[in-house]
N, C-alpha and C positions, 0 to 999 in steps of 0.2 A: 535425813529430811532437811529441808532448807528453811522452813518457816520459823524456826526458833532463833535464827541469827540474822538480823537485818543486814549486817555487814556483808555476810555471804550472799544474801539475796541481791543487794545493790551491786556488789562486785561482779556477780554473775550477769546481771542485766547489762552493766557497762561493757563487759568483755564480749558478750554475744552481739551487742550492737556494733562494736568496732569490728568484730569478726565479720559481721554482715557487710560492712563497708569494704573490708579486704576482699570478700567474695565478689562484690560488685566490681572492684578493680580487676579481678581475674576474668570476670564475665565480659568486661570491655575487650580483652584480648580474644576471648571466645567469639564474640560477635563479629569481629573482623577476620579471624584466622580460620575458625572451624569450617564455615561454609565454603572457604576457598581452598580447603585441603592442606593448609599450612600447619606446621608444628606449633603446639601451644607453648612450648618452652624454649625453642631455639629458632631464631636468636632471641636474646632477652629483650625486654621492652626498649623501644627506641623510637625516635622521631621518624615518622614516615617520609618526611621531606629531606632532612639533612643526614639521616641515619645515625645520628649520635645517640649512644646509649643514654637512657634516662637515669639519672643519679638516684640512689635509694631515697635520699631525703626529698626529692621532687616527686617520688612515687607514693607518698603518703596519701591515702584516699581523701578526696575533696580538698583537704588543706593544701596539698601540693599544687593543685590547679589554682587555687586562690592566691597562694604566695607568688606563683609565677605570672599571675594576672592573665591567665589563659593563653600564655605564649611560650614557645619553646625557649629554654635558657640559652641555646646555642645560635639558632637561626632566626629567632624572634617571630617565627610564623605562628599564626593562631592555632591553638589546640581546641578541638571540637568541645562544645559545652555538653555534649552527650556523656563524656567521661565522668564529670562530677555528678551529673544527673543520675546516672546509673548507680554510682557508688552511694549517693545520698539515699536513693530509693531503696537500695538493698539494706542499708543501715537502718532505715525507718521500719522496713518489714520485719527484720530480725529483732529490732528493739520493741516494737509493738506486740509481736507474738510472744517474745520472751517475757514481757511484762504481764501479759494475760496468763500465760502458763504458770509463771512463778506465783502470782497473787491469787489466782482462781482455784488452785488446787493445793491445799495445805499440806497434804500428805505425799506429795510427789518428791522423788529423790533427785539428787543433782544429776546422776546419769540419765534418768528418764527425761528430765527437763531439757538437757542438752540434745538428746536424740530427737525428742519431739519438736523442739525449736528448729533444729537443722533440717528435718524433713519437711515440716509444714512450710517454713520459710523457703526452703529449697524448691518446693513445688511452685510457689508464687514467683520467685525470681527467675526460674527456669522458663516459665511461661512468658515472663516479660522479655527475657533474652530472645526467645523465639520470635517475639514481636518486633524487636529491633532488627533481627535478621530479615524478617518479613518485610520490614519497611524498605530495605535495600533492594527488594525485588529478587532475592536469592532463595532458592528452595531451602527449607529448614532441614538440616541433617538429623536423621532419627537418632543418632548416637548422642545427641544433646541431652536426651531424656534418660540415658543410662544411669547416671549418678542418683537420680531421684526414683528410678524404677526399681533398682536393686533392693533397697530396704522396704519397699512397699508392702510385701506380704507380712512381714513382722510388724511394721509400724501400724498397719491396718488394725491388727488385734489390740495393740497398746492404745491407740487413739480411741478405738471404739469403746474400750472398757474404762478409759480415764476421762474422756471428754465427749460424752453423749448428750445430744439435745433432749431435755426432759420430756418434751411433747412425744417424741418417738419412743423414748424409754418407757413412758407410761402406757403407750399403745402396745408395746411388747408385753408388758406386765399384765395389761388388761386382757389380752388374748392368751395369757399364760404360756408365753413363749419363753421358756427358761433354758431349754436345751441349747448348748453352745453350737451344735451342728445346725440347728434351725436358724440361729442368729447368723451364722456363716452363710447360709443360703440366702438370707435377706440381703446381706452385703453384696453377694454375687449378683442377685437380681438388680439392685441399685446400680451396680457397676455396669451391667448389661444395658440398663436404661440410658445411663450417661454416655456409654459407647454409641448407642443407637442415635441419640440426639446429636452427638458430635459428627458421626458419620453422615447423617442426614444433612446437617448444616454444610459440611465440606462438599458433599456430592451434589446436592440439589440447589441450595441457596446460592453458593458462591461458584459460579461456573468456571470450568477449566481450572480448578484449584490444584496447584502443583504440590500442596502440602497435605494431601489427604491422609497419608500415613501419620503425620504429626498430629492431626486432629483425632485420629483413632487412638493414638497413644495418650493424648491429653484427656480424652473422655474416660479412658480406662483408669488412669491415675486419679483423676478427680473423683470418680466413682469410688475407688478404693479408699482414698483418704477422707473424703467428706461423707460418704455413704448416703444417708437420707437427704442431705443438703445438696448433693451433686446436681440433681435435676433442677431445683430452684435456681442454682448458680447458672446453669445453662439457659434457663428461661430469661433471667435478668440479662445475661450476656446478649441473647438474641435481640431483646428490646433495645439495649444500648447500641448494639451494632447498627441496626436500622436507623436509629437516631443520628449516630455519628455519620453515617453515609450521606445524610442530607445536609451536612455542614461542611465548612471549609477545612475541618480538621481530619477529613477521611484519609488523607495521604500520610499524616504523621501519627495518628492513632489507629493502629492496625488491629485486626481481629484478635490476635493473640495477646496484645496489650489489654484490650478490653476483657478478655478471658482472665488474664492475670488479676486485674482489678476486682472482678466479680468473685473470683476464687478467694481473694484476700478477704473480701467482705464475708463470704461464707465461713471462712476460718475464724474470723473475729466473732461472728455470731455463735459459732459452735463453742468457742472458748468462754465467751461471756455467759452463755446459758448453760454451761456444763454442770453436771450434778455435783 
């Protein structure tokens, strides 16, 4: 358990936050290379203009861009501000979720903490990554979701029994639903509902949507991880989506970015109100 040692709690929080920033650095590579069918590891990170390899000390998330003043060390060409934004966003997501997981559940183990933070944060940043790919007008590769889809069956059980929203837990107890099989059926039903909402949105609301498979996967994953909160997350997403479409931000704030934000809010609500 981690609640008895503040040093361990603080160290774990700092480590997971920095790890999130490193994940953001890797996702910058994914955003550019994955939809274009390029290798994620070869060649190593380099300037796209002069092709000089990026030195390790220039590749430190966020701080490297700041120290370089947003320019390549070799050719002095500007480096997109998207890179530190993605890294900082991922660091904030991992940091906030880590904070809530660590301090909202006194009896959680270090291993369960790490697994929960990695999967919940991974869901949010994966959706955000899909949003940045979507912004470039490139179809979102389905394999982007593999790292977050693989642990979903196991983590669904862990999250459901560790971080449940009291309102829905009380409803289950009120109707005397104690059988784990029945609880599993409820999870499946909510997952199907989220899948249905995502499919309807992609198929009917957004005409000629090339990313319908990505929306189906997103709906299933949100339903699995958030269970009862999945449908409210999608409802809020639809409201924000139509609001953004009427503003000048519609080109930069894509649908998957909005879904990432509403999913993040759903996760925060789940963790804050957990029993």
